[in-house]
MMTF fields as JSON, N, C-alpha, C and O atoms, coordinates in Angstrom:
{
  "mmtfVersion": "1.0.0",
  "mmtfProducer": "UNKNOWN",
  "numBonds": 439,
  "numAtoms": 440,
  "numGroups": 110,
  "numChains": 1,
  "numModels": 1,
  "chainsPerModel": [1],
  "groupsPerChain": [110],
  "chainIdList": ["A"],
  "bondAtomList": [4, 2, 8, 6, 12, 10, 16, 14, 20, 18, 24, 22, 28, 26, 32, 30, 36, 34, 40, 38, 44, 42, 48, 46, 52, 50, 56, 54, 60, 58, 64, 62, 68, 66, 72, 70, 76, 74, 80, 78, 84, 82, 88, 86, 92, 90, 96, 94, 100, 98, 104, 102, 108, 106, 112, 110, 116, 114, 120, 118, 124, 122, 128, 126, 132, 130, 136, 134, 140, 138, 144, 142, 148, 146, 152, 150, 156, 154, 160, 158, 164, 162, 168, 166, 172, 170, 176, 174, 180, 178, 184, 182, 188, 186, 192, 190, 196, 194, 200, 198, 204, 202, 208, 206, 212, 210, 216, 214, 220, 218, 224, 222, 228, 226, 232, 230, 236, 234, 240, 238, 244, 242, 248, 246, 252, 250, 256, 254, 260, 258, 264, 262, 268, 266, 272, 270, 276, 274, 280, 278, 284, 282, 288, 286, 292, 290, 296, 294, 300, 298, 304, 302, 308, 306, 312, 310, 316, 314, 320, 318, 324, 322, 328, 326, 332, 330, 336, 334, 340, 338, 344, 342, 348, 346, 352, 350, 356, 354, 360, 358, 364, 362, 368, 366, 372, 370, 376, 374, 380, 378, 384, 382, 388, 386, 392, 390, 396, 394, 400, 398, 404, 402, 408, 406, 412, 410, 416, 414, 420, 418, 424, 422, 428, 426, 432, 430, 436, 434],
  "bondOrderList": [1, 1, 1, 1, 1, 1, 1, 1, 1, 1, 1, 1, 1, 1, 1, 1, 1, 1, 1, 1, 1, 1, 1, 1, 1, 1, 1, 1, 1, 1, 1, 1, 1, 1, 1, 1, 1, 1, 1, 1, 1, 1, 1, 1, 1, 1, 1, 1, 1, 1, 1, 1, 1, 1, 1, 1, 1, 1, 1, 1, 1, 1, 1, 1, 1, 1, 1, 1, 1, 1, 1, 1, 1, 1, 1, 1, 1, 1, 1, 1, 1, 1, 1, 1, 1, 1, 1, 1, 1, 1, 1, 1, 1, 1, 1, 1, 1, 1, 1, 1, 1, 1, 1, 1, 1, 1, 1, 1, 1],
  "groupList": [{"groupName": "MET", "atomNameList": ["N", "CA", "C", "O"], "elementList": ["N", "C", "C", "O"], "formalChargeList": [0, 0, 0, 0], "bondAtomList": [1, 0, 2, 1, 3, 2], "bondOrderList": [1, 1, 2], "singleLetterCode": "M", "chemCompType": "L-PEPTIDE LINKING"}, {"groupName": "GLU", "atomNameList": ["N", "CA", "C", "O"], "elementList": ["N", "C", "C", "O"], "formalChargeList": [0, 0, 0, 0], "bondAtomList": [1, 0, 2, 1, 3, 2], "bondOrderList": [1, 1, 2], "singleLetterCode": "E", "chemCompType": "L-PEPTIDE LINKING"}, {"groupName": "ASN", "atomNameList": ["N", "CA", "C", "O"], "elementList": ["N", "C", "C", "O"], "formalChargeList": [0, 0, 0, 0], "bondAtomList": [1, 0, 2, 1, 3, 2], "bondOrderList": [1, 1, 2], "singleLetterCode": "N", "chemCompType": "L-PEPTIDE LINKING"}, {"groupName": "ILE", "atomNameList": ["N", "CA", "C", "O"], "elementList": ["N", "C", "C", "O"], "formalChargeList": [0, 0, 0, 0], "bondAtomList": [1, 0, 2, 1, 3, 2], "bondOrderList": [1, 1, 2], "singleLetterCode": "I", "chemCompType": "L-PEPTIDE LINKING"}, {"groupName": "LEU", "atomNameList": ["N", "CA", "C", "O"], "elementList": ["N", "C", "C", "O"], "formalChargeList": [0, 0, 0, 0], "bondAtomList": [1, 0, 2, 1, 3, 2], "bondOrderList": [1, 1, 2], "singleLetterCode": "L", "chemCompType": "L-PEPTIDE LINKING"}, {"groupName": "LYS", "atomNameList": ["N", "CA", "C", "O"], "elementList": ["N", "C", "C", "O"], "formalChargeList": [0, 0, 0, 0], "bondAtomList": [1, 0, 2, 1, 3, 2], "bondOrderList": [1, 1, 2], "singleLetterCode": "K", "chemCompType": "L-PEPTIDE LINKING"}, {"groupName": "ASP", "atomNameList": ["N", "CA", "C", "O"], "elementList": ["N", "C", "C", "O"], "formalChargeList": [0, 0, 0, 0], "bondAtomList": [1, 0, 2, 1, 3, 2], "bondOrderList": [1, 1, 2], "singleLetterCode": "D", "chemCompType": "L-PEPTIDE LINKING"}, {"groupName": "ARG", "atomNameList": ["N", "CA", "C", "O"], "elementList": ["N", "C", "C", "O"], "formalChargeList": [0, 0, 0, 0], "bondAtomList": [1, 0, 2, 1, 3, 2], "bondOrderList": [1, 1, 2], "singleLetterCode": "R", "chemCompType": "L-PEPTIDE LINKING"}, {"groupName": "PRO", "atomNameList": ["N", "CA", "C", "O"], "elementList": ["N", "C", "C", "O"], "formalChargeList": [0, 0, 0, 0], "bondAtomList": [1, 0, 2, 1, 3, 2], "bondOrderList": [1, 1, 2], "singleLetterCode": "P", "chemCompType": "L-PEPTIDE LINKING"}, {"groupName": "PHE", "atomNameList": ["N", "CA", "C", "O"], "elementList": ["N", "C", "C", "O"], "formalChargeList": [0, 0, 0, 0], "bondAtomList": [1, 0, 2, 1, 3, 2], "bondOrderList": [1, 1, 2], "singleLetterCode": "F", "chemCompType": "L-PEPTIDE LINKING"}, {"groupName": "VAL", "atomNameList": ["N", "CA", "C", "O"], "elementList": ["N", "C", "C", "O"], "formalChargeList": [0, 0, 0, 0], "bondAtomList": [1, 0, 2, 1, 3, 2], "bondOrderList": [1, 1, 2], "singleLetterCode": "V", "chemCompType": "L-PEPTIDE LINKING"}, {"groupName": "TYR", "atomNameList": ["N", "CA", "C", "O"], "elementList": ["N", "C", "C", "O"], "formalChargeList": [0, 0, 0, 0], "bondAtomList": [1, 0, 2, 1, 3, 2], "bondOrderList": [1, 1, 2], "singleLetterCode": "Y", "chemCompType": "L-PEPTIDE LINKING"}, {"groupName": "SER", "atomNameList": ["N", "CA", "C", "O"], "elementList": ["N", "C", "C", "O"], "formalChargeList": [0, 0, 0, 0], "bondAtomList": [1, 0, 2, 1, 3, 2], "bondOrderList": [1, 1, 2], "singleLetterCode": "S", "chemCompType": "L-PEPTIDE LINKING"}, {"groupName": "GLY", "atomNameList": ["N", "CA", "C", "O"], "elementList": ["N", "C", "C", "O"], "formalChargeList": [0, 0, 0, 0], "bondAtomList": [1, 0, 2, 1, 3, 2], "bondOrderList": [1, 1, 2], "singleLetterCode": "G", "chemCompType": "PEPTIDE LINKING"}, {"groupName": "THR", "atomNameList": ["N", "CA", "C", "O"], "elementList": ["N", "C", "C", "O"], "formalChargeList": [0, 0, 0, 0], "bondAtomList": [1, 0, 2, 1, 3, 2], "bondOrderList": [1, 1, 2], "singleLetterCode": "T", "chemCompType": "L-PEPTIDE LINKING"}, {"groupName": "CYS", "atomNameList": ["N", "CA", "C", "O"], "elementList": ["N", "C", "C", "O"], "formalChargeList": [0, 0, 0, 0], "bondAtomList": [1, 0, 2, 1, 3, 2], "bondOrderList": [1, 1, 2], "singleLetterCode": "C", "chemCompType": "L-PEPTIDE LINKING"}, {"groupName": "HIS", "atomNameList": ["N", "CA", "C", "O"], "elementList": ["N", "C", "C", "O"], "formalChargeList": [0, 0, 0, 0], "bondAtomList": [1, 0, 2, 1, 3, 2], "bondOrderList": [1, 1, 2], "singleLetterCode": "H", "chemCompType": "L-PEPTIDE LINKING"}, {"groupName": "TRP", "atomNameList": ["N", "CA", "C", "O"], "elementList": ["N", "C", "C", "O"], "formalChargeList": [0, 0, 0, 0], "bondAtomList": [1, 0, 2, 1, 3, 2], "bondOrderList": [1, 1, 2], "singleLetterCode": "W", "chemCompType": "L-PEPTIDE LINKING"}, {"groupName": "ALA", "atomNameList": ["N", "CA", "C", "O"], "elementList": ["N", "C", "C", "O"], "formalChargeList": [0, 0, 0, 0], "bondAtomList": [1, 0, 2, 1, 3, 2], "bondOrderList": [1, 1, 2], "singleLetterCode": "A", "chemCompType": "L-PEPTIDE LINKING"}],
  "groupTypeList": [0, 1, 1, 2, 3, 4, 5, 4, 4, 2, 5, 3, 3, 2, 6, 3, 1, 4, 7, 8, 5, 0, 9, 9, 10, 2, 8, 2, 11, 7, 1, 4, 12, 12, 11, 4, 9, 13, 11, 4, 14, 15, 3, 6, 2, 3, 2, 12, 14, 16, 3, 2, 2, 4, 9, 12, 1, 17, 4, 2, 2, 7, 2, 3, 5, 14, 12, 4, 9, 17, 14, 1, 11, 3, 4, 7, 3, 12, 18, 2, 6, 2, 1, 5, 11, 18, 11, 1, 3, 4, 3, 5, 1, 9, 5, 4, 9, 4, 5, 18, 2, 2, 18, 6, 13, 12, 6, 3, 4, 14],
  "groupIdList": [1, 2, 3, 4, 5, 6, 7, 8, 9, 10, 11, 12, 13, 14, 15, 16, 17, 18, 19, 20, 21, 22, 23, 24, 25, 26, 27, 28, 29, 30, 31, 32, 33, 34, 35, 36, 37, 38, 39, 40, 41, 42, 43, 44, 45, 46, 47, 48, 49, 50, 51, 52, 53, 54, 55, 56, 57, 58, 59, 60, 61, 62, 63, 64, 65, 66, 67, 68, 69, 70, 71, 72, 73, 74, 75, 76, 77, 78, 79, 80, 81, 82, 83, 84, 85, 86, 87, 88, 89, 90, 91, 92, 93, 94, 95, 96, 97, 98, 99, 100, 101, 102, 103, 104, 105, 106, 107, 108, 109, 110],
  "secStructList": [7, 2, 2, 2, 2, 2, 2, 2, 2, 2, 2, 2, 2, 2, 2, 2, 2, 2, 7, 6, 6, 1, 1, 1, 1, 1, 7, 7, 6, 2, 2, 2, 2, 2, 2, 2, 2, 2, 2, 2, 2, 2, 4, 4, 4, 6, 6, 6, 7, 7, 7, 6, 2, 2, 2, 2, 2, 2, 2, 6, 6, 6, 1, 1, 7, 7, 1, 7, 7, 1, 2, 2, 2, 0, 0, 0, 0, 0, 1, 6, 6, 7, 1, 2, 2, 2, 2, 2, 2, 6, 6, 6, 6, 6, 6, 2, 2, 2, 2, 2, 2, 2, 2, 6, 6, 7, 7, 7, 7, 7],
  "xCoordList": [-1.176, -0.377, -0.027, 0.51, -0.49, -0.96, -1.859, -1.869, -2.773, -4.076, -2.67, -2.769, -1.192, -0.561, 0.58, 1.156, 0.756, 1.27, 0.652, 0.873, 0.105, -1.561, -1.093, -0.546, -1.457, -1.569, -0.31, -0.225, 0.395, 1.714, 2.236, 2.88, 1.747, 2.165, 1.562, 2.291, -0.124, -0.471, -0.227, -0.494, 0.323, 0.88, 1.834, 1.537, 2.98, 4.312, 3.491, 3.643, 2.849, 2.87, 2.077, 2.643, 1.232, 0.481, 1.777, 1.869, 3.01, 3.888, 4.436, 4.337, 5.012, 5.998, 5.299, 5.903, 3.534, 3.218, 3.038, 3.431, 2.446, 2.615, 4.319, 4.602, 4.973, 6.242, 7.418, 8.339, 7.497, 8.659, 10.068, 10.726, 10.448, 11.941, 12.29, 13.281, 11.329, 11.97, 12.122, 12.33, 11.995, 12.635, 13.535, 14.495, 13.155, 14.512, 14.657, 13.833, 16.464, 16.781, 16.046, 15.541, 15.905, 14.552, 13.894, 14.352, 12.598, 11.697, 11.381, 10.692, 11.983, 10.88, 10.994, 12.067, 10.047, 9.475, 9.994, 9.502, 12.018, 13.123, 13.044, 12.887, 13.157, 13.611, 12.41, 12.568, 11.065, 9.984, 9.79, 9.775, 9.553, 9.22, 10.668, 10.48, 11.995, 13.2, 12.936, 13.118, 12.227, 11.862, 11.344, 11.807, 9.994, 8.756, 8.726, 8.34, 9.655, 10.015, 10.315, 9.776, 11.767, 12.625, 11.834, 11.847, 10.99, 10.848, 9.772, 9.872, 8.762, 7.892, 8.522, 8.32, 9.469, 10.6, 11.353, 11.549, 11.851, 11.992, 10.186, 10.079, 9.11, 8.365, 8.591, 9.668, 7.783, 7.525, 8.904, 8.545, 10.599, 11.083, 10.463, 10.062, 10.402, 10.311, 9.121, 9.443, 7.695, 5.639, 6.09, 5.406, 6.837, 6.316, 5.27, 4.134, 5.444, 4.45, 4.175, 4.731, 3.525, 3.744, 3.145, 1.924, 3.829, 3.225, 3.7, 3.328, 4.244, 5.207, 4.233, 3.706, 4.206, 3.314, 2.131, 1.619, 1.521, -0.178, -0.506, -1.508, 0.426, -0.084, 0.703, 0.199, 1.235, 2.111, 0.221, -0.29, -0.349, -1.218, -2.918, -3.875, -3.055, -3.432, -3.982, -5.116, -2.366, -2.651, -2.877, -3.919, -2.346, -2.183, -3.501, -3.878, -4.43, -6.193, -6.763, -7.692, -6.629, -7.555, -7.344, -8.062, -6.066, -5.586, -5.301, -5.99, -4.867, -4.602, -3.124, -2.336, -3.325, -2.637, -1.652, -1.512, -0.46, 1.519, 2.12, 1.541, 2.813, 3.714, 4.918, 6.147, 4.163, 5.319, 5.532, 4.609, 6.518, 5.88, 5.301, 4.795, 5.31, 4.455, 5.751, 5.218, 6.946, 7.611, 7.69, 7.791, 7.807, 7.567, 6.15, 5.751, 5.659, 3.964, 3.365, 2.406, 3.934, 3.766, 3.889, 3.096, 5.777, 5.852, 5.866, 5.998, 5.71, 5.607, 4.274, 3.95, 2.76, 2.087, 0.712, 0.01, 0.814, 0.096, 0.784, 0.026, 1.648, 2.337, 3.035, 3.848, 2.968, 2.729, 4.848, 5.479, 5.507, 6.992, 6.855, 7.81, 5.898, 6.254, 6.917, 6.474, 7.805, 8.121, 7.451, 6.936, 7.224, 6.316, 5.46, 5.366, 4.46, 2.742, 3.1, 2.769, 4.089, 3.668, 4.169, 3.538, 5.69, 4.585, 3.708, 3.416, 3.059, 1.655, 0.571, -0.396, 1.265, 0.944, 0.247, -0.634, 1.222, 2.12, 1.838, 1.392, 2.266, 1.051, -0.36, -0.729, -0.987, -2.278, -2.869, -3.705, -2.151, -2.616, -1.687, -1.564, -1.026, -0.573, -1.607, -2.558, -2.222, -2.985, -4.398, -5.172, -5.41, -6.398, -6.227, -7.127, -4.585, -4.272, -4.657, -5.82, -3.973, -4.638, -5.011, -5.149, -6.085, -7.737, -8.163, -8.125, -8.5, -8.921, -8.829, -9.64, -7.574, -7.288, -7.752, -8.358, -7.425, -8.352, -9.539, -9.901, -9.97, -11.568, -12.754, -13.69, -12.184, -12.411, -12.35, -12.436, -12.133, -11.327, -10.521, -10.676, -9.978, -9.243, -7.459, -7.02, -6.866, -6.349, -4.964, -4.637, -4.28, -2.907, -2.371, -2.305, -1.732, -0.346, -0.486, 0.615, -0.648, -0.659, -0.519, -0.619],
  "yCoordList": [-27.451, -27.498, -26.398, -25.314, -27.153, -27.015, -25.214, -24.473, -25.296, -24.015, -22.944, -21.769, -23.394, -21.932, -21.847, -20.819, -23.081, -22.183, -21.158, -19.949, -21.673, -20.432, -19.102, -18.055, -19.467, -17.366, -17.953, -17.317, -18.375, -17.689, -16.874, -15.831, -17.703, -17.116, -15.757, -14.771, -15.598, -15.217, -13.051, -11.943, -13.445, -13.09, -12.126, -11.234, -12.771, -12.204, -11.54, -10.685, -12.088, -11.492, -9.899, -8.824, -9.934, -8.627, -7.883, -6.656, -8.983, -7.347, -6.8, -5.598, -7.804, -7.615, -6.056, -4.984, -6.328, -4.839, -3.982, -2.844, -4.27, -3.296, -1.866, -0.723, -3.362, -3.042, -3.392, -3.826, -3.35, -4.092, -2.946, -2.706, -2.279, -2.369, -2.708, -2.416, -3.255, -3.905, -5.252, -5.789, -6.049, -6.794, -6.945, -7.711, -5.897, -5.982, -4.21, -3.31, -4.306, -2.475, -1.99, -0.868, -2.992, -1.899, -2.655, -3.254, -2.759, -4.127, -3.881, -3.03, -4.731, -5.069, -6.525, -7.122, -6.904, -8.242, -9.592, -10.562, -8.589, -9.847, -10.212, -11.382, -9.119, -9.728, -10.697, -11.598, -10.017, -10.611, -11.485, -12.278, -11.92, -13.452, -14.229, -15.194, -13.826, -14.978, -15.645, -16.814, -14.001, -14.207, -15.322, -16.222, -15.237, -15.865, -18.059, -18.962, -17.579, -18.533, -19.768, -20.752, -18.927, -19.685, -20.553, -21.76, -19.255, -19.387, -21.025, -22.121, -20.6, -21.421, -22.73, -23.582, -22.843, -24.155, -24.826, -26.029, -24.238, -24.091, -25.101, -26.327, -24.163, -24.514, -25.739, -26.285, -26.38, -27.707, -28.628, -29.802, -28.546, -29.566, -29.632, -30.716, -28.872, -28.754, -29.773, -30.925, -29.569, -30.015, -31.13, -32.044, -31.705, -32.481, -31.349, -31.748, -30.658, -29.539, -29.734, -30.707, -29.067, -28.63, -27.722, -27.821, -26.61, -24.876, -24.561, -25.714, -24.154, -23.311, -23.842, -23.045, -25.32, -26.212, -25.726, -24.932, -26.119, -25.478, -24.403, -24.344, -23.269, -21.55, -21.73, -20.858, -22.243, -21.923, -22.791, -22.124, -23.747, -24.497, -24.089, -24.739, -22.465, -22.424, -21.337, -20.873, -20.76, -19.196, -19.993, -19.756, -20.528, -21.547, -22.063, -22.079, -22.609, -22.808, -21.494, -21.222, -20.925, -19.712, -18.312, -17.431, -18.857, -17.677, -18.191, -18.923, -18.029, -18.401, -19.808, -19.831, -20.67, -22.31, -21.859, -21.492, -21.985, -22.638, -23.505, -24.433, -23.229, -24.461, -23.141, -23.204, -22.244, -21.513, -21.387, -20.871, -21.761, -21.502, -20.235, -19.583, -19.864, -18.894, -17.449, -16.386, -17.346, -16.167, -16.123, -14.93, -17.173, -16.214, -16.328, -16.127, -16.646, -16.735, -15.609, -15.082, -14.981, -13.642, -12.63, -12.009, -12.745, -11.327, -11.489, -10.489, -12.954, -12.243, -12.141, -11.328, -13.28, -13.214, -12.168, -11.556, -12.38, -11.637, -9.885, -9.078, -9.567, -7.87, -7.792, -6.868, -8.353, -7.759, -7.595, -6.702, -8.583, -7.894, -6.209, -5.712, -5.836, -4.595, -5.294, -6.236, -4.741, -5.162, -4.964, -5.915, -3.687, -2.589, -3.539, -4.49, -3.504, -4.28, -5.452, -5.902, -5.892, -7.861, -7.966, -8.572, -6.972, -6.495, -6.065, -5.634, -5.902, -6.033, -6.626, -6.61, -7.553, -8.374, -9.8, -10.644, -9.415, -11.255, -11.335, -12.273, -9.385, -9.926, -10.17, -11.329, -9.439, -9.908, -11.519, -12.031, -11.956, -13.176, -14.796, -15.934, -13.767, -15.009, -14.313, -14.59, -13.578, -13.476, -13.849, -13.925, -14.209, -14.234, -15.999, -16.683, -16.396, -17.796, -17.909, -18.194, -17.754, -18.256, -18.469, -19.573, -16.94, -16.978, -18.106, -19.031, -18.237, -19.162, -20.884, -21.653, -20.837, -22.464, -22.807, -23.836, -21.847, -20.981, -21.722, -22.449, -20.958, -21.026, -21.787, -21.635, -22.996, -24.169, -25.413, -26.622, -24.579, -25.44, -27.168, -28.317, -26.84, -28.057, -27.68, -26.688, -28.966, -29.181, -28.536, -29.584, -27.691, -27.804, -28.538, -29.657, -28.146, -28.474, -30.153, -29.988, -30.898, -32.153, -32.812, -34.035],
  "zCoordList": [23.194, 22.878, 20.696, 20.467, 19.977, 19.022, 18.478, 17.495, 20.517, 19.825, 20.386, 20.035, 21.368, 21.339, 20.161, 19.803, 19.68, 18.136, 17.233, 17.147, 16.802, 15.791, 16.907, 16.561, 18.213, 18.669, 18.442, 17.391, 18.458, 19.03, 17.877, 17.984, 16.339, 14.965, 15.063, 14.955, 15.322, 15.43, 16.408, 15.943, 17.689, 17.998, 16.801, 16.007, 17.129, 15.772, 14.683, 13.81, 15.003, 12.457, 13.262, 13.065, 13.824, 14.767, 15.263, 15.312, 15.713, 16.948, 15.165, 14.92, 13.983, 12.915, 12.76, 12.779, 12.571, 11.895, 12.589, 12.33, 13.574, 14.689, 14.962, 15.322, 14.357, 15.052, 14.35, 15.042, 13.795, 12.027, 12.186, 11.173, 13.548, 12.742, 14.54, 15.209, 14.826, 15.87, 16.012, 17.1, 14.567, 13.875, 13.113, 13.205, 11.965, 10.932, 11.286, 11.445, 11.31, 10.72, 9.553, 9.59, 8.164, 7.687, 7.016, 6.043, 7.468, 6.831, 5.445, 4.882, 5.1, 3.616, 2.809, 2.726, 2.364, 1.169, 2.187, 2.763, 1.866, 1.861, 3.027, 3.377, 3.861, 5.423, 6.306, 7.129, 5.683, 6.177, 5.946, 6.887, 4.833, 3.82, 4.465, 5.205, 4.195, 4.922, 6.45, 6.79, 7.62, 9.0, 9.291, 9.991, 8.533, 8.076, 8.49, 9.232, 6.985, 6.491, 7.484, 7.991, 7.412, 8.921, 9.994, 10.234, 10.668, 12.115, 11.69, 12.243, 10.483, 10.091, 10.135, 10.999, 8.922, 9.198, 10.236, 10.062, 11.367, 12.744, 13.202, 13.181, 13.538, 14.102, 13.23, 13.473, 12.173, 11.388, 11.719, 11.638, 12.123, 12.814, 14.238, 14.661, 14.743, 16.096, 15.98, 16.27, 15.582, 16.08, 15.173, 15.632, 14.119, 12.912, 12.215, 11.958, 12.06, 11.354, 9.769, 9.259, 9.092, 7.121, 7.742, 7.858, 8.302, 7.785, 7.107, 6.886, 6.37, 5.588, 4.035, 3.259, 3.906, 2.464, 2.704, 1.915, 3.814, 4.043, 3.42, 2.708, 3.644, 3.871, 1.63, 0.922, 1.22, 0.309, -0.442, -1.341, -0.131, -1.019, -0.632, -1.054, 0.556, 0.627, 0.273, 0.386, -0.475, -1.659, -3.056, -3.666, -3.364, -4.582, -4.928, -6.1, -3.684, -4.105, -3.736, -4.497, -3.185, -3.039, -4.795, -5.266, -5.125, -6.893, -7.996, -8.706, -8.058, -9.406, -8.9, -7.955, -9.948, -9.784, -10.444, -11.611, -8.86, -10.203, -8.957, -8.391, -8.799, -8.458, -7.617, -7.562, -7.163, -6.652, -5.031, -4.401, -4.428, -2.99, -2.685, -3.598, -1.674, -0.721, -0.77, -0.451, -1.036, -1.076, -1.704, -1.99, -3.155, -4.48, -5.129, -6.276, -4.204, -5.252, -4.609, -5.173, -3.102, -2.939, -4.053, -4.76, -3.869, -4.624, -6.14, -6.845, -6.782, -8.499, -8.768, -9.634, -7.798, -8.187, -8.157, -8.962, -6.741, -5.827, -5.664, -5.126, -5.952, -5.948, -7.125, -7.171, -7.894, -9.474, -9.169, -9.736, -8.265, -8.404, -7.296, -6.699, -7.303, -6.014, -4.708, -4.05, -4.577, -2.954, -2.082, -1.494, -1.699, -0.432, -0.753, 0.024, -2.226, -1.638, -0.869, 0.227, -2.045, -1.708, 0.47, 1.337, 0.66, 2.825, 2.789, 3.905, 2.154, 2.556, 2.755, 3.518, 1.224, 1.481, 2.037, 1.874, 2.714, 3.65, 4.579, 5.24, 4.984, 6.35, 6.09, 5.901, 6.068, 4.647, 4.787, 5.531, 3.875, 4.046, 4.602, 4.149, 6.238, 6.547, 7.456, 6.725, 8.543, 9.31, 8.545, 9.5, 6.987, 6.796, 7.502, 7.988, 7.309, 6.915, 8.171, 8.453, 8.836, 10.27, 10.529, 11.055, 10.377, 10.649, 10.29, 11.102, 9.429, 8.192, 9.115, 9.631, 8.937, 10.133, 11.355, 11.654, 12.09, 12.989, 13.613, 14.537, 12.327, 12.461, 12.881, 13.666, 11.728, 10.263, 11.511, 11.293, 13.214, 13.415, 12.632, 13.046, 11.838, 11.189, 11.962, 12.543, 11.607, 12.738, 11.577, 11.019, 11.126, 10.584, 10.956, 10.447, 12.084, 12.96, 12.543, 12.017, 12.41, 12.068, 11.168, 11.277]
}
């Protein structure tokens, strides 16, 4: 089931990237980050995982270390408050996060 969750998250982010208007009337960073945060929170609650926190830690460990959560980290640090760029960065970073955690065999869902 855990591998299925990772595959589902990867499918969702790919679908959003290919067809953003299928998910959002006006695709922008705030809507995308809010959607993903809510979706990940739901997965975390149902499956007793910590994907939201792990994504934040992963970002902070790769770049500038801050106390910001991933939603603000990407906007403020990675995109320098540029929401259009932050939208692109979020998709890229989330895909890298999923790939890194799936590829190295670690179990991010426990």
